[in-house]
C-alpha positions in Angstrom: 0.0 0.0 0.0 1.5 3.4 -1.0 2.7 5.7 1.8 1.2 9.2 2.4 4.3 10.8 0.8 4.2 8.7 -2.3 0.6 9.8 -3.2 1.7 13.2 -4.4 0.0 16.6 -4.0 -2.6 16.1 -6.8 -3.6 12.7 -5.5 -3.9 14.0 -1.9 -6.0 16.9 -3.1 -8.4 14.6 -5.0 -8.7 12.3 -1.9 -9.2 15.2 0.4 -11.9 16.6 -1.9 -13.6 13.3 -2.0 -13.5 12.9 1.7 -14.9 16.4 2.2 -17.7 15.5 -0.2 -18.5 12.4 1.8 -18.7 14.5 5.0 -21.1 16.9 3.3 -23.2 14.0 2.0 -23.4 12.5 5.5 -24.3 15.8 6.9 -27.0 16.3 4.3 -28.2 12.8 4.9 -28.4 13.4 8.6 -30.6 16.4 8.0 -33.0 14.2 6.2 -32.5 11.2 8.4 -35.6 9.0 8.6 -36.7 7.1 11.7 -38.5 3.9 11.0 -41.3 3.0 13.4 -43.3 -0.3 13.7 -47.0 -0.4 13.2 -48.6 -3.7 14.1 -52.1 -5.1 13.5 -53.9 -8.5 12.8 -55.9 -7.5 9.8 -55.6 -9.0 6.3 -54.5 -7.1 3.2 -58.0 -6.1 2.2 -59.4 -4.9 5.5 -60.2 -1.8 7.5 -57.1 -2.5 9.6 -54.9 -2.2 6.5 -56.7 0.8 5.1 -56.4 2.6 8.4 -52.8 1.7 8.9 -51.8 3.0 5.4 -53.7 6.3 5.9 -52.1 6.7 9.3 -48.6 6.1 7.9 -49.2 8.5 5.0 -50.5 11.3 7.2 -47.8 11.0 9.8 -45.1 10.9 7.2 -46.5 14.0 5.5 -46.9 16.0 8.7 -43.4 15.2 9.8 -41.9 16.0 6.4 -40.7 12.4 6.0 -38.7 12.3 9.2 -40.7 9.3 10.2 -41.5 6.3 8.1 -44.2 4.0 9.4 -43.5 0.4 8.6 -46.7 -1.7 8.6 -46.7 -5.3 10.0 -50.2 -6.6 9.3 -51.8 -10.1 9.3 -50.4 -10.8 12.9 -46.8 -10.6 11.6 -45.8 -9.3 15.1 -48.2 -11.5 17.0 -51.9 -11.6 18.0 -53.6 -8.6 19.7 -52.5 -9.7 23.1 -48.9 -9.7 22.0 -49.3 -6.4 20.2 -50.7 -4.7 23.3 -47.8 -6.1 25.4 -45.3 -4.9 22.8 -46.7 -1.4 22.9 -46.6 -1.3 26.6 -43.0 -2.6 26.6 -41.9 -0.3 23.9 -40.9 -3.0 21.4 -43.7 -2.0 19.1 -44.2 1.7 18.4 -47.7 1.9 17.0 -50.7 -0.4 16.6 -54.3 -1.0 15.8 -56.6 -3.2 17.8 -60.2 -4.2 17.7 -62.5 -4.6 20.7 -62.7 -8.4 20.6 -59.3 -9.0 22.2 -57.6 -7.8 25.4 -58.0 -4.1 25.0 -61.4 -3.6 26.7 -60.0 -5.7 29.6 -57.1 -3.4 30.0 -59.3 -0.3 29.4 -62.8 -1.0 30.6 -64.2 2.3 29.3 -63.9 0.9 25.7 -66.5 -1.7 26.6 -69.3 0.9 26.4 -68.9 1.0 22.6 -70.1 -2.5 22.1 -73.3 -2.3 24.1 -76.1 -3.6 21.9 -78.3 -1.1 20.1 -76.2 1.8 21.5 -75.7 3.7 18.2 -78.4 4.8 15.8 -76.2 4.8 12.8 -72.8 5.9 11.3 -73.4 9.7 11.9 -74.1 9.0 15.6 -70.9 6.9 15.8 -68.8 9.7 14.3 -70.3 12.4 16.5 -69.5 10.3 19.6 -66.1 8.8 18.8 -64.6 11.9 17.2 -65.9 14.3 19.9 -65.4 14.8 23.6 -66.8 11.4 24.6 -64.4 9.6 22.3 -61.5 11.7 23.7 -62.6 10.8 27.3 -62.4 7.1 26.3 -58.9 7.6 24.7 -57.6 9.5 27.7 -58.6 6.6 30.0 -55.9 4.5 28.2 -53.0 6.6 29.4 -53.2 5.4 33.0 -53.2 1.8 31.8 -49.8 2.1 30.1 -50.9 2.8 26.5 -51.7 5.9 24.4 -55.0 6.1 22.5 -54.8 8.1 19.2 -58.2 7.6 17.5 -61.3 5.4 17.3 -61.8 3.9 13.9 -64.5 1.7 12.4 -64.8 -2.1 12.6 -68.4 -2.1 11.4 -71.9 -2.7 12.5 -72.4 -6.3 13.4 -74.7 -8.9 11.9 -75.4 -12.6 12.4 -73.8 -14.9 9.8 -74.9 -18.5 9.5 -73.7 -21.4 7.4 -77.1 -23.2 6.8 -80.1 -21.0 7.5 -81.2 -17.5 8.1 -82.0 -16.2 11.6 -85.0 -14.0 11.2 -86.0 -14.1 14.9 -84.2 -15.1 18.1 -86.0 -18.4 18.0 -84.0 -19.3 14.9 -80.8 -19.1 16.9 -82.0 -21.5 19.6 -79.2 -24.1 20.4 -76.9 -22.9 17.5 -73.2 -22.7 18.3 -72.2 -19.1 17.4 -68.6 -18.0 17.4 -68.0 -14.8 19.3 -64.8 -13.0 20.2 -63.7 -13.2 23.9 -66.3 -10.6 24.9 -68.5 -10.9 28.1 -70.9 -8.5 26.5 -71.4 -10.6 23.3 -71.7 -13.7 25.4 -74.6 -12.1 27.3 -76.2 -11.0 24.0 -76.2 -14.4 22.3 -77.3 -16.2 25.4 -80.3 -13.8 25.6 -81.1 -14.9 22.0 -81.0 -18.6 22.9 -77.8 -19.4 21.1 -74.7 -21.1 22.5 -71.8 -18.6 22.2 -68.4 -20.1 21.6 -65.5 -17.8 22.2 -62.4 -18.3 20.0 -59.6 -16.3 18.4 -60.2 -15.0 14.9 -57.5 -17.2 13.4 -59.4 -20.4 14.4 -62.8 -19.4 12.9 -62.2 -20.5 9.3 -61.6 -24.1 10.3 -64.4 -24.0 12.9 -66.9 -23.0 10.1 -65.4 -25.6 7.7 -65.7 -28.5 10.1 -69.1 -27.5 11.6 -67.7 -26.9 15.0 -69.7 -23.7 14.9 -72.9 -22.9 13.0 -72.1 -19.3 12.4 -70.7 -16.2 13.9 -71.2 -12.5 14.4 -69.2 -9.9 12.5 -69.2 -7.1 10.0 -69.5 -8.0 6.4 -66.1 -6.5 5.3 -64.3 -8.1 8.2 -65.8 -11.5 7.6 -64.9 -11.3 3.9 -61.3 -10.4 4.6 -61.0 -13.7 6.4 -62.8 -15.6 3.7 -65.6 -16.7 6.0 -68.1 -16.5 3.1 -66.5 -19.7 1.8 -69.0 -21.3 4.3 -71.4 -18.5 5.4 -74.5 -18.4 3.2 -77.0 -16.4 5.2 -76.6 -13.0 6.8 -79.2 -11.5 9.1 -78.8 -7.7 8.7 -79.3 -6.7 12.3 -76.8 -3.9 12.9 -77.2 -5.1 16.5 -74.0 -3.6 17.8 -71.0 -1.5 16.7 -67.3 -2.3 17.0 -64.4 0.1 16.8 -60.7 -0.1 15.9 -58.4 1.7 18.2 -55.2 3.4 17.0 -52.5 3.1 19.7 -49.0 4.2 20.5 -46.3 3.1 22.9 -45.7 5.6 25.7 -42.0 5.1 25.1 -42.3 6.2 21.5 -44.5 9.2 22.3 -42.1 10.4 25.0 -39.4 10.8 22.4 -41.5 13.1 20.2 -41.6 16.9 20.1 -44.9 18.6 20.8 -45.3 19.3 17.1 -44.8 15.6 16.3 -47.2 14.5 19.0 -49.8 16.8 17.4 -49.0 15.1 14.1 -49.4 11.7 15.6 -52.9 12.7 16.8 -53.8 14.0 13.4 -52.6 10.8 11.9 -54.9 8.9 14.2 -57.9 10.9 13.1 -56.9 10.3 9.4 -56.6 6.6 10.0 -60.0 6.5 11.8 -61.7 8.2 8.9 -60.0 5.8 6.4 -61.5 2.8 8.2 -65.0 4.3 8.0 -64.6 5.1 4.3 -63.3 1.6 3.6 -66.1 -0.2 5.4 -68.8 1.9 3.9 -67.6 1.3 0.3 -66.5 -2.2 0.9 -69.8 -3.4 2.3 -71.8 -2.2 -0.7 -69.3 -3.7 -3.1 -69.1 -7.0 -1.3 -72.8 -7.5 -0.9 -73.2 -7.4 -4.7 -70.3 -9.8 -5.3 -71.4 -12.2 -2.6 -75.0 -12.4 -3.8 -73.6 -13.7 -7.1 -71.9 -16.4 -5.0 -75.1 -17.6 -3.4 -75.0 -15.6 -0.2 -78.3 -14.2 1.0 -78.6 -11.0 2.9 -81.8 -10.9 5.0 -83.4 -7.6 5.8 -86.8 -9.1 6.7 -85.8 -9.8 10.2 -87.8 -9.2 13.4 -85.5 -6.5 14.8 -88.1 -5.7 17.5 -87.8 -9.2 18.8 -84.0 -9.2 18.8 -83.9 -5.8 20.5 -86.4 -6.7 23.2 -84.5 -9.9 24.0 -81.3 -8.0 24.7 -82.9 -5.0 26.4 -82.0 -6.3 29.9 -78.4 -6.7 28.7 -78.3 -3.1 27.5 -79.8 -1.9 30.8 -77.3 -3.9 32.9 -74.3 -2.6 30.9 -75.7 0.9 30.8 -75.9 1.0 34.6 -72.3 -0.2 34.7 -71.0 2.6 32.6 -73.3 5.2 34.1 -72.6 8.8 32.9 -70.6 7.6 29.9 -73.5 5.6 28.6 -76.0 8.3 29.3 -73.9 10.9 27.4 -73.7 8.6 24.3 -77.5 8.1 24.4 -78.1 11.8 24.8 -76.2 12.7 21.6 -78.8 10.9 19.4 
């Protein structure tokens, strides 16, 4: 290898210039350095989870001038919802999106008010409640439980989906095994309708429908389609009997590192993500219903909603009393 002296003046000058250029390049790169953050959820590619995550990522990147890049890990790539919640609390996951069928309402009981049967009159009522002071009150309750709430998105109004027959009244559900998420509220609902609720994780439902372990399930139409449950479900009772939300979340460790401006950007991203989930579900349901009708799926609107509502009225009253003022405020916004 040649010595310093043997390089000569011109060679040294060239090397020095190149080195100086590298320093300038590194400095410029540092000014535009990008922090990559992990965003985890359990949704499939064509789901409200993914639509919300992508909208969140785009808005946060835009508002922070590209200083943050949100890397999405969907389809349970970083674990189920219990593992995602634990990762957010531990700081190993930066951002996340969770439904209300998993551990989140156990950690944050205030979230349970959202899934009370027949609570919301329609999409506008939902938006008014969840994007307003009541929604913020629910999000604020998360902080004391070791997680930051950023926005309340849409996981759809829920219906009853069956493999063999339609449920036009509660009597049609008598003795049927109906898959529900791990939700004490939904357990009460389906027992009130005479069904046999079977709690199981979402990743077990496809095989349970295939093998006949369950006769059906409850879910929103877009969410059920994203998991291919309509391979077996042939009848949908259009009940809109309850509403479920998706919650945008952040790790307290990640938030603590942000400037006030970036914290505000994170909140705006949460609102953008929430709206994207609503837009997705609204458009997707209309499109899917047309497609699925052509595949032999029947959507029944001629259901005895009064009978279904009356059967779960005691459940609503019991849960309403549990949530007290929060429940009353939601009802009063109608």
